[in-house]
TORDRENMI-841219 format. One record per residue: x, y, z of N, C-alpha, C in turn; residue number from 1; residue in one letter. Coordinates in steps of 0.05 Angstrom, whole numbers, plus 5000, padded with zeros to 4 digits. Example, Ala and Ser with C-alpha at 12.3 -4.5 7.8 and 13.67 -1.06 7.14 Angstrom:
2
<tivo n_c1="5264" n_c2="4886" n_c3="5156" ca_c1="5246" ca_c2="4910" ca_c3="5156" c_c1="5264" c_c2="4934" c_c3="5156" k="1" r="A"/>
<tivo n_c1="5257" n_c2="4955" n_c3="5142" ca_c1="5273" ca_c2="4979" ca_c3="5143" c_c1="5258" c_c2="5001" c_c3="5157" k="2" r="S"/>
***
This chain:
117
<tivo n_c1="5554" n_c2="5607" n_c3="7848" ca_c1="5559" ca_c2="5584" ca_c3="7849" c_c1="5542" c_c2="5570" c_c3="7873" k="1" r="V"/>
<tivo n_c1="5525" n_c2="5549" n_c3="7871" ca_c1="5518" ca_c2="5536" ca_c3="7891" c_c1="5534" c_c2="5505" c_c3="7895" k="2" r="Q"/>
<tivo n_c1="5544" n_c2="5503" n_c3="7917" ca_c1="5557" ca_c2="5476" ca_c3="7923" c_c1="5550" c_c2="5459" c_c3="7936" k="3" r="L"/>
<tivo n_c1="5550" n_c2="5434" n_c3="7932" ca_c1="5541" ca_c2="5409" ca_c3="7951" c_c1="5560" c_c2="5395" c_c3="7954" k="4" r="Q"/>
<tivo n_c1="5569" n_c2="5389" n_c3="7981" ca_c1="5587" ca_c2="5369" ca_c3="7992" c_c1="5577" c_c2="5347" c_c3="8002" k="5" r="A"/>
<tivo n_c1="5597" n_c2="5324" n_c3="7999" ca_c1="5588" ca_c2="5300" ca_c3="8007" c_c1="5612" c_c2="5282" c_c3="8013" k="6" r="S"/>
<tivo n_c1="5610" n_c2="5261" n_c3="8026" ca_c1="5631" ca_c2="5242" ca_c3="8023" c_c1="5646" c_c2="5242" c_c3="8052" k="7" r="G"/>
<tivo n_c1="5633" n_c2="5258" n_c3="8070" ca_c1="5646" ca_c2="5253" ca_c3="8097" c_c1="5636" c_c2="5229" c_c3="8115" k="8" r="G"/>
<tivo n_c1="5649" n_c2="5223" n_c3="8135" ca_c1="5639" ca_c2="5201" ca_c3="8152" c_c1="5658" c_c2="5197" c_c3="8173" k="9" r="G"/>
<tivo n_c1="5660" n_c2="5167" n_c3="8186" ca_c1="5675" ca_c2="5163" ca_c3="8207" c_c1="5693" c_c2="5141" c_c3="8194" k="10" r="L"/>
<tivo n_c1="5720" n_c2="5145" n_c3="8202" ca_c1="5739" ca_c2="5124" ca_c3="8191" c_c1="5761" c_c2="5121" c_c3="8210" k="11" r="V"/>
<tivo n_c1="5771" n_c2="5099" n_c3="8214" ca_c1="5794" ca_c2="5092" ca_c3="8232" c_c1="5819" c_c2="5107" c_c3="8222" k="12" r="Q"/>
<tivo n_c1="5837" n_c2="5113" n_c3="8238" ca_c1="5863" ca_c2="5126" ca_c3="8231" c_c1="5879" c_c2="5104" c_c3="8211" k="13" r="A"/>
<tivo n_c1="5892" n_c2="5122" n_c3="8193" ca_c1="5901" ca_c2="5102" ca_c3="8171" c_c1="5882" c_c2="5099" c_c3="8149" k="14" r="G"/>
<tivo n_c1="5860" n_c2="5102" n_c3="8153" ca_c1="5834" ca_c2="5096" ca_c3="8130" c_c1="5838" c_c2="5119" c_c3="8108" k="15" r="G"/>
<tivo n_c1="5821" n_c2="5119" n_c3="8089" ca_c1="5816" ca_c2="5140" ca_c3="8069" c_c1="5788" c_c2="5147" c_c3="8069" k="16" r="S"/>
<tivo n_c1="5785" n_c2="5167" n_c3="8056" ca_c1="5762" ca_c2="5184" ca_c3="8054" c_c1="5761" c_c2="5198" c_c3="8026" k="17" r="L"/>
<tivo n_c1="5738" n_c2="5200" n_c3="8010" ca_c1="5736" ca_c2="5217" ca_c3="7989" c_c1="5714" c_c2="5238" c_c3="7993" k="18" r="R"/>
<tivo n_c1="5724" n_c2="5263" n_c3="7991" ca_c1="5704" ca_c2="5282" ca_c3="7994" c_c1="5696" c_c2="5293" c_c3="7967" k="19" r="L"/>
<tivo n_c1="5677" n_c2="5304" n_c3="7960" ca_c1="5664" ca_c2="5310" ca_c3="7932" c_c1="5647" c_c2="5336" c_c3="7936" k="20" r="S"/>
<tivo n_c1="5647" n_c2="5352" n_c3="7915" ca_c1="5639" ca_c2="5381" ca_c3="7920" c_c1="5623" c_c2="5383" c_c3="7891" k="21" r="C"/>
<tivo n_c1="5598" n_c2="5389" n_c3="7891" ca_c1="5585" ca_c2="5392" ca_c3="7859" c_c1="5569" c_c2="5412" c_c3="7861" k="22" r="A"/>
<tivo n_c1="5567" n_c2="5423" n_c3="7834" ca_c1="5555" ca_c2="5451" ca_c3="7828" c_c1="5538" c_c2="5444" c_c3="7809" k="23" r="A"/>
<tivo n_c1="5514" n_c2="5429" n_c3="7811" ca_c1="5500" ca_c2="5418" ca_c3="7787" c_c1="5483" c_c2="5440" c_c3="7773" k="24" r="P"/>
<tivo n_c1="5481" n_c2="5459" n_c3="7790" ca_c1="5464" ca_c2="5484" ca_c3="7777" c_c1="5480" c_c2="5506" c_c3="7763" k="25" r="R"/>
<tivo n_c1="5508" n_c2="5501" n_c3="7759" ca_c1="5522" ca_c2="5521" ca_c3="7750" c_c1="5530" c_c2="5507" c_c3="7726" k="26" r="T"/>
<tivo n_c1="5533" n_c2="5530" n_c3="7706" ca_c1="5535" ca_c2="5523" ca_c3="7679" c_c1="5571" c_c2="5516" c_c3="7677" k="27" r="I"/>
<tivo n_c1="5581" n_c2="5506" n_c3="7662" ca_c1="5607" ca_c2="5496" ca_c3="7658" c_c1="5625" c_c2="5518" c_c3="7652" k="28" r="F"/>
<tivo n_c1="5622" n_c2="5544" n_c3="7638" ca_c1="5639" ca_c2="5563" ca_c3="7633" c_c1="5641" c_c2="5581" c_c3="7667" k="29" r="S"/>
<tivo n_c1="5619" n_c2="5579" n_c3="7677" ca_c1="5618" ca_c2="5593" ca_c3="7706" c_c1="5638" c_c2="5574" c_c3="7717" k="30" r="E"/>
<tivo n_c1="5632" n_c2="5549" n_c3="7725" ca_c1="5649" ca_c2="5535" ca_c3="7741" c_c1="5680" c_c2="5534" c_c3="7738" k="31" r="F"/>
<tivo n_c1="5680" n_c2="5529" n_c3="7712" ca_c1="5714" ca_c2="5526" ca_c3="7707" c_c1="5731" c_c2="5552" c_c3="7708" k="32" r="S"/>
<tivo n_c1="5717" n_c2="5576" n_c3="7709" ca_c1="5729" ca_c2="5598" ca_c3="7718" c_c1="5735" c_c2="5600" c_c3="7744" k="33" r="S"/>
<tivo n_c1="5725" n_c2="5586" n_c3="7764" ca_c1="5729" ca_c2="5596" ca_c3="7795" c_c1="5757" c_c2="5575" c_c3="7804" k="34" r="H"/>
<tivo n_c1="5765" n_c2="5586" n_c3="7822" ca_c1="5785" ca_c2="5572" ca_c3="7840" c_c1="5776" c_c2="5553" c_c3="7862" k="35" r="D"/>
<tivo n_c1="5780" n_c2="5531" n_c3="7862" ca_c1="5762" ca_c2="5517" ca_c3="7886" c_c1="5783" c_c2="5506" c_c3="7908" k="36" r="M"/>
<tivo n_c1="5766" n_c2="5497" n_c3="7927" ca_c1="5785" ca_c2="5485" ca_c3="7947" c_c1="5766" c_c2="5477" c_c3="7974" k="37" r="G"/>
<tivo n_c1="5784" n_c2="5465" n_c3="7995" ca_c1="5774" ca_c2="5457" ca_c3="8022" c_c1="5782" c_c2="5473" c_c3="8042" k="38" r="W"/>
<tivo n_c1="5766" n_c2="5477" n_c3="8064" ca_c1="5774" ca_c2="5489" ca_c3="8086" c_c1="5765" c_c2="5467" c_c3="8105" k="39" r="Y"/>
<tivo n_c1="5778" n_c2="5468" n_c3="8129" ca_c1="5767" ca_c2="5451" ca_c3="8150" c_c1="5763" c_c2="5465" c_c3="8179" k="40" r="R"/>
<tivo n_c1="5746" n_c2="5461" n_c3="8192" ca_c1="5748" ca_c2="5470" ca_c3="8227" c_c1="5741" c_c2="5449" c_c3="8243" k="41" r="Q"/>
<tivo n_c1="5758" n_c2="5451" n_c3="8262" ca_c1="5758" ca_c2="5426" ca_c3="8282" c_c1="5744" c_c2="5442" c_c3="8307" k="42" r="A"/>
<tivo n_c1="5738" n_c2="5429" n_c3="8324" ca_c1="5725" ca_c2="5443" ca_c3="8347" c_c1="5741" c_c2="5458" c_c3="8360" k="43" r="P"/>
<tivo n_c1="5738" n_c2="5482" n_c3="8372" ca_c1="5753" ca_c2="5504" ca_c3="8386" c_c1="5780" c_c2="5516" c_c3="8367" k="44" r="G"/>
<tivo n_c1="5782" n_c2="5509" n_c3="8343" ca_c1="5800" ca_c2="5515" ca_c3="8324" c_c1="5787" c_c2="5538" c_c3="8305" k="45" r="K"/>
<tivo n_c1="5810" n_c2="5549" n_c3="8293" ca_c1="5806" ca_c2="5567" ca_c3="8270" c_c1="5803" c_c2="5552" c_c3="8248" k="46" r="Q"/>
<tivo n_c1="5782" n_c2="5564" n_c3="8227" ca_c1="5777" ca_c2="5553" ca_c3="8197" c_c1="5803" c_c2="5553" c_c3="8185" k="47" r="R"/>
<tivo n_c1="5817" n_c2="5531" n_c3="8171" ca_c1="5840" ca_c2="5530" ca_c3="8157" c_c1="5838" c_c2="5515" c_c3="8130" k="48" r="E"/>
<tivo n_c1="5858" n_c2="5524" n_c3="8111" ca_c1="5854" ca_c2="5522" ca_c3="8086" c_c1="5868" c_c2="5490" c_c3="8085" k="49" r="L"/>
<tivo n_c1="5858" n_c2="5468" n_c3="8073" ca_c1="5868" ca_c2="5449" ca_c3="8070" c_c1="5881" c_c2="5444" c_c3="8044" k="50" r="V"/>
<tivo n_c1="5868" n_c2="5450" n_c3="8020" ca_c1="5878" ca_c2="5445" ca_c3="7994" c_c1="5862" c_c2="5466" c_c3="7979" k="51" r="A"/>
<tivo n_c1="5874" n_c2="5476" n_c3="7952" ca_c1="5861" ca_c2="5491" ca_c3="7933" c_c1="5870" c_c2="5483" c_c3="7902" k="52" r="S"/>
<tivo n_c1="5856" n_c2="5486" n_c3="7889" ca_c1="5865" ca_c2="5487" ca_c3="7860" c_c1="5851" c_c2="5509" c_c3="7840" k="53" r="I"/>
<tivo n_c1="5869" n_c2="5515" n_c3="7831" ca_c1="5860" ca_c2="5541" ca_c3="7813" c_c1="5846" c_c2="5540" c_c3="7791" k="54" r="T"/>
<tivo n_c1="5837" n_c2="5552" n_c3="7775" ca_c1="5819" ca_c2="5544" ca_c3="7752" c_c1="5840" c_c2="5536" c_c3="7729" k="55" r="N"/>
<tivo n_c1="5864" n_c2="5538" n_c3="7732" ca_c1="5883" ca_c2="5522" ca_c3="7710" c_c1="5893" c_c2="5501" c_c3="7723" k="56" r="S"/>
<tivo n_c1="5890" n_c2="5490" n_c3="7744" ca_c1="5897" ca_c2="5467" ca_c3="7752" c_c1="5919" c_c2="5465" c_c3="7773" k="57" r="G"/>
<tivo n_c1="5929" n_c2="5490" n_c3="7778" ca_c1="5952" ca_c2="5487" ca_c3="7800" c_c1="5941" c_c2="5484" c_c3="7829" k="58" r="S"/>
<tivo n_c1="5956" n_c2="5465" n_c3="7844" ca_c1="5946" ca_c2="5458" ca_c3="7871" c_c1="5963" c_c2="5467" c_c3="7892" k="59" r="T"/>
<tivo n_c1="5949" n_c2="5472" n_c3="7920" ca_c1="5967" ca_c2="5479" ca_c3="7932" c_c1="5958" c_c2="5466" c_c3="7963" k="60" r="N"/>
<tivo n_c1="5973" n_c2="5460" n_c3="7981" ca_c1="5966" ca_c2="5442" ca_c3="8001" c_c1="5975" c_c2="5451" c_c3="8033" k="61" r="Y"/>
<tivo n_c1="5960" n_c2="5448" n_c3="8051" ca_c1="5973" ca_c2="5455" ca_c3="8077" c_c1="5994" c_c2="5433" c_c3="8086" k="62" r="A"/>
<tivo n_c1="6013" n_c2="5441" n_c3="8097" ca_c1="6039" ca_c2="5427" ca_c3="8104" c_c1="6024" c_c2="5399" c_c3="8121" k="63" r="D"/>
<tivo n_c1="6007" n_c2="5403" n_c3="8135" ca_c1="5994" ca_c2="5381" ca_c3="8148" c_c1="5986" c_c2="5359" c_c3="8134" k="64" r="S"/>
<tivo n_c1="5976" n_c2="5367" n_c3="8108" ca_c1="5962" ca_c2="5345" ca_c3="8094" c_c1="5981" c_c2="5337" c_c3="8063" k="65" r="V"/>
<tivo n_c1="6004" n_c2="5352" n_c3="8060" ca_c1="6016" ca_c2="5345" ca_c3="8040" c_c1="6030" c_c2="5315" c_c3="8039" k="66" r="K"/>
<tivo n_c1="6029" n_c2="5303" n_c3="8018" ca_c1="6029" ca_c2="5279" ca_c3="8015" c_c1="6005" c_c2="5255" c_c3="8020" k="67" r="G"/>
<tivo n_c1="5988" n_c2="5263" n_c3="8034" ca_c1="5966" ca_c2="5253" ca_c3="8040" c_c1="5936" c_c2="5253" c_c3="8028" k="68" r="R"/>
<tivo n_c1="5937" n_c2="5277" n_c3="8019" ca_c1="5907" ca_c2="5286" ca_c3="8009" c_c1="5919" c_c2="5300" c_c3="7982" k="69" r="F"/>
<tivo n_c1="5895" n_c2="5293" n_c3="7961" ca_c1="5898" ca_c2="5304" ca_c3="7936" c_c1="5873" c_c2="5313" c_c3="7927" k="70" r="T"/>
<tivo n_c1="5875" n_c2="5337" n_c3="7913" ca_c1="5851" ca_c2="5353" ca_c3="7905" c_c1="5855" c_c2="5351" c_c3="7875" k="71" r="I"/>
<tivo n_c1="5832" n_c2="5353" n_c3="7868" ca_c1="5827" ca_c2="5347" ca_c3="7835" c_c1="5798" c_c2="5361" c_c3="7829" k="72" r="S"/>
<tivo n_c1="5802" n_c2="5367" n_c3="7804" ca_c1="5773" ca_c2="5379" ca_c3="7794" c_c1="5764" c_c2="5368" c_c3="7769" k="73" r="R"/>
<tivo n_c1="5741" n_c2="5364" n_c3="7763" ca_c1="5733" ca_c2="5357" ca_c3="7734" c_c1="5710" c_c2="5373" c_c3="7730" k="74" r="N"/>
<tivo n_c1="5717" n_c2="5398" n_c3="7709" ca_c1="5701" ca_c2="5416" ca_c3="7700" c_c1="5677" c_c2="5406" c_c3="7685" k="75" r="N"/>
<tivo n_c1="5679" n_c2="5385" n_c3="7670" ca_c1="5659" ca_c2="5375" ca_c3="7653" c_c1="5632" c_c2="5362" c_c3="7671" k="76" r="S"/>
<tivo n_c1="5648" n_c2="5351" n_c3="7694" ca_c1="5626" ca_c2="5340" ca_c3="7714" c_c1="5617" c_c2="5360" c_c3="7732" k="77" r="R"/>
<tivo n_c1="5632" n_c2="5387" n_c3="7734" ca_c1="5631" ca_c2="5407" ca_c3="7752" c_c1="5636" c_c2="5396" c_c3="7780" k="78" r="K"/>
<tivo n_c1="5657" n_c2="5380" n_c3="7785" ca_c1="5661" ca_c2="5375" ca_c3="7811" c_c1="5685" c_c2="5382" c_c3="7824" k="79" r="T"/>
<tivo n_c1="5693" n_c2="5379" n_c3="7847" ca_c1="5722" ca_c2="5387" ca_c3="7859" c_c1="5724" c_c2="5362" c_c3="7881" k="80" r="V"/>
<tivo n_c1="5743" n_c2="5346" n_c3="7880" ca_c1="5744" ca_c2="5324" ca_c3="7901" c_c1="5769" c_c2="5327" c_c3="7918" k="81" r="S"/>
<tivo n_c1="5771" n_c2="5314" n_c3="7939" ca_c1="5792" ca_c2="5315" ca_c3="7961" c_c1="5796" c_c2="5288" c_c3="7964" k="82" r="L"/>
<tivo n_c1="5819" n_c2="5276" n_c3="7956" ca_c1="5822" ca_c2="5247" ca_c3="7963" c_c1="5840" c_c2="5251" c_c3="7992" k="83" r="Q"/>
<tivo n_c1="5829" n_c2="5233" n_c3="8011" ca_c1="5847" ca_c2="5237" ca_c3="8038" c_c1="5853" c_c2="5210" c_c3="8046" k="84" r="M"/>
<tivo n_c1="5881" n_c2="5208" n_c3="8047" ca_c1="5894" ca_c2="5177" ca_c3="8056" c_c1="5911" c_c2="5181" c_c3="8076" k="85" r="N"/>
<tivo n_c1="5913" n_c2="5165" n_c3="8091" ca_c1="5929" ca_c2="5160" ca_c3="8114" c_c1="5918" c_c2="5178" c_c3="8132" k="86" r="S"/>
<tivo n_c1="5891" n_c2="5176" n_c3="8139" ca_c1="5879" ca_c2="5195" ca_c3="8158" c_c1="5886" c_c2="5196" c_c3="8184" k="87" r="L"/>
<tivo n_c1="5889" n_c2="5219" n_c3="8201" ca_c1="5897" ca_c2="5217" ca_c3="8231" c_c1="5875" c_c2="5232" c_c3="8244" k="88" r="K"/>
<tivo n_c1="5877" n_c2="5221" n_c3="8268" ca_c1="5853" ca_c2="5238" ca_c3="8292" c_c1="5852" c_c2="5259" c_c3="8285" k="89" r="P"/>
<tivo n_c1="5879" n_c2="5277" n_c3="8283" ca_c1="5872" ca_c2="5307" ca_c3="8284" c_c1="5864" c_c2="5320" c_c3="8256" k="90" r="N"/>
<tivo n_c1="5856" n_c2="5298" n_c3="8241" ca_c1="5841" ca_c2="5310" ca_c3="8212" c_c1="5817" c_c2="5312" c_c3="8217" k="91" r="D"/>
<tivo n_c1="5804" n_c2="5301" n_c3="8241" ca_c1="5773" ca_c2="5306" ca_c3="8245" c_c1="5767" c_c2="5335" c_c3="8248" k="92" r="T"/>
<tivo n_c1="5745" n_c2="5342" n_c3="8233" ca_c1="5734" ca_c2="5366" ca_c3="8229" c_c1="5711" c_c2="5366" c_c3="8209" k="93" r="A"/>
<tivo n_c1="5701" n_c2="5388" n_c3="8211" ca_c1="5679" ca_c2="5395" ca_c3="8190" c_c1="5695" c_c2="5403" c_c3="8164" k="94" r="I"/>
<tivo n_c1="5689" n_c2="5394" n_c3="8141" ca_c1="5704" ca_c2="5401" ca_c3="8116" c_c1="5683" c_c2="5418" c_c3="8097" k="95" r="Y"/>
<tivo n_c1="5691" n_c2="5441" n_c3="8094" ca_c1="5676" ca_c2="5454" ca_c3="8075" c_c1="5693" c_c2="5466" c_c3="8042" k="96" r="Y"/>
<tivo n_c1="5675" n_c2="5457" n_c3="8026" ca_c1="5684" ca_c2="5468" ca_c3="8003" c_c1="5680" c_c2="5494" c_c3="7991" k="97" r="C"/>
<tivo n_c1="5695" n_c2="5509" n_c3="7975" ca_c1="5688" ca_c2="5534" ca_c3="7969" c_c1="5696" c_c2="5543" c_c3="7937" k="98" r="Y"/>
<tivo n_c1="5681" n_c2="5559" n_c3="7926" ca_c1="5691" ca_c2="5569" ca_c3="7897" c_c1="5694" c_c2="5599" c_c3="7901" k="99" r="A"/>
<tivo n_c1="5714" n_c2="5606" n_c3="7889" ca_c1="5729" ca_c2="5632" ca_c3="7893" c_c1="5732" c_c2="5643" c_c3="7859" k="100" r="K"/>
<tivo n_c1="5723" n_c2="5669" n_c3="7860" ca_c1="5731" ca_c2="5682" ca_c3="7832" c_c1="5731" c_c2="5711" c_c3="7838" k="101" r="R"/>
<tivo n_c1="5757" n_c2="5721" n_c3="7835" ca_c1="5759" ca_c2="5747" ca_c3="7848" c_c1="5757" c_c2="5754" c_c3="7879" k="102" r="G"/>
<tivo n_c1="5737" n_c2="5768" n_c3="7883" ca_c1="5735" ca_c2="5779" ca_c3="7913" c_c1="5709" c_c2="5766" c_c3="7923" k="103" r="L"/>
<tivo n_c1="5699" n_c2="5746" n_c3="7903" ca_c1="5674" ca_c2="5732" ca_c3="7914" c_c1="5679" c_c2="5702" c_c3="7918" k="104" r="T"/>
<tivo n_c1="5664" n_c2="5694" n_c3="7940" ca_c1="5671" ca_c2="5667" ca_c3="7946" c_c1="5643" c_c2="5657" c_c3="7952" k="105" r="A"/>
<tivo n_c1="5636" n_c2="5629" n_c3="7942" ca_c1="5614" ca_c2="5609" ca_c3="7954" c_c1="5622" c_c2="5591" c_c3="7969" k="106" r="S"/>
<tivo n_c1="5603" n_c2="5577" n_c3="7985" ca_c1="5608" ca_c2="5559" ca_c3="8006" c_c1="5587" c_c2="5537" c_c3="8004" k="107" r="W"/>
<tivo n_c1="5602" n_c2="5512" n_c3="8007" ca_c1="5581" ca_c2="5490" ca_c3="8006" c_c1="5576" c_c2="5487" c_c3="8035" k="108" r="G"/>
<tivo n_c1="5558" n_c2="5472" n_c3="8043" ca_c1="5549" ca_c2="5457" ca_c3="8070" c_c1="5574" c_c2="5443" c_c3="8080" k="109" r="Q"/>
<tivo n_c1="5577" n_c2="5445" n_c3="8105" ca_c1="5603" ca_c2="5425" ca_c3="8114" c_c1="5595" c_c2="5399" c_c3="8118" k="110" r="G"/>
<tivo n_c1="5617" n_c2="5383" n_c3="8114" ca_c1="5617" ca_c2="5349" ca_c3="8118" c_c1="5631" c_c2="5346" c_c3="8136" k="111" r="T"/>
<tivo n_c1="5620" n_c2="5328" n_c3="8158" ca_c1="5633" ca_c2="5319" ca_c3="8179" c_c1="5655" c_c2="5296" c_c3="8174" k="112" r="Q"/>
<tivo n_c1="5685" n_c2="5299" n_c3="8176" ca_c1="5699" ca_c2="5278" ca_c3="8179" c_c1="5713" c_c2="5270" c_c3="8206" k="113" r="V"/>
<tivo n_c1="5706" n_c2="5246" n_c3="8215" ca_c1="5713" ca_c2="5241" ca_c3="8239" c_c1="5733" c_c2="5216" c_c3="8241" k="114" r="T"/>
<tivo n_c1="5759" n_c2="5218" n_c3="8252" ca_c1="5776" ca_c2="5197" ca_c3="8247" c_c1="5782" c_c2="5187" c_c3="8274" k="115" r="V"/>
<tivo n_c1="5779" n_c2="5165" n_c3="8281" ca_c1="5782" ca_c2="5148" ca_c3="8305" c_c1="5807" c_c2="5138" c_c3="8310" k="116" r="S"/>
<tivo n_c1="5821" n_c2="5138" n_c3="8333" ca_c1="5846" ca_c2="5126" ca_c3="8335" c_c1="5841" c_c2="5098" c_c3="8346" k="117" r="S"/>
***
């Protein structure tokens, strides 16, 4: 699965951003069978899981983003999105989308999110 991430940028604390990850070259059945999600990596920190959504639509969030971020997927459009509200400076990081099936994972290129105080 080839993934293309978009939607990062600079926003003030309290603002919102929406990240999208598309798989335009992947057929529907291939995309819909994958679990999807977003990781982030801040400078000097380890990559951490932000949110995930299974192929059946079950979601999971890091405690630090619960109630602020929402992950969703649209299998017909072959996209997964991350709506980020009430952003905080410590949300600043490079965000990476991924697609996972079994032991195999694919990654999109990172997209920078910067939240100013």
